[in-house]
C-alpha positions, 0 to 999 in steps of 0.5 A: 534793231529798229524802233518806231515809237511816239509818245505824245501828251497834248490837246485835240485840235478838232472833234475826231472824225469816226467812220467804219471802212468797208471791211467793218473796222472802225477808224478815227482821225483827229489833230493834236497839238503839243507845246514846248516852253523854254526860256531863251538867253534873255530869260524871255519865255518862248513857246512853240506848238507842233501839230500832229495827225493821229489815226486810231483803229478798232476799239481805240477808235470807238473810245476816242470817238465817244470821249474825245472832243476839241480841247481834250487832253490825251496821251497817245502812244504809237508809231510814225507812218508816212503815206503818199498819193497823187493829188488831182493835179498829178503832184505827189503828196505826203502825210505823216501820221501817228498810228495810235496803239495806246491811248490815255484820256485826260480829265473827265471835265474835258470829255464829251460828257457833261458832269453837271447835266442831269441825266434823262429819267430813263438813264437814272434807273440803269447805271451805265456800264463801267469801262476800264479806260485809263485817265490822266489825273489833273495837275491840280489833283491833291498832293499825296500824303507826305511820308514820315521823316526817315532816319538820317544816314550817318556817313560813318555807316556807309561801307566804302 
């Protein structure tokens, strides 16, 4: 059995580039950064950033082109793919990309839409159609209500 699966949560490093190829399919590509933070042996905080090339196709590409901007938080689920080609000097070049198969957008405050901007008068009359786009909740979101305290378990009640 083989498995080629990537799941990343990070920030978009540049505005996505969207285009339509001759066959009519939409494609969107952008860079993404993920950070890893840890403490070394001296209890000093260390941080390392990895950069990834993301490619999305069809409807996913259209959604990304519409809602993602530099700095947007996004979750991408997909697979790794490496392309190769010869550059103008005759050197063989390689590029490893994540081909996105699923995407979850970050908080709306990071998208292209500006929630504080007033819509144009014509837009106020007709509400925009709602799309079912998954959104990652912010870390500062209110904590869920606590469950009522459960009854304490007595060791004598355990059957082994």
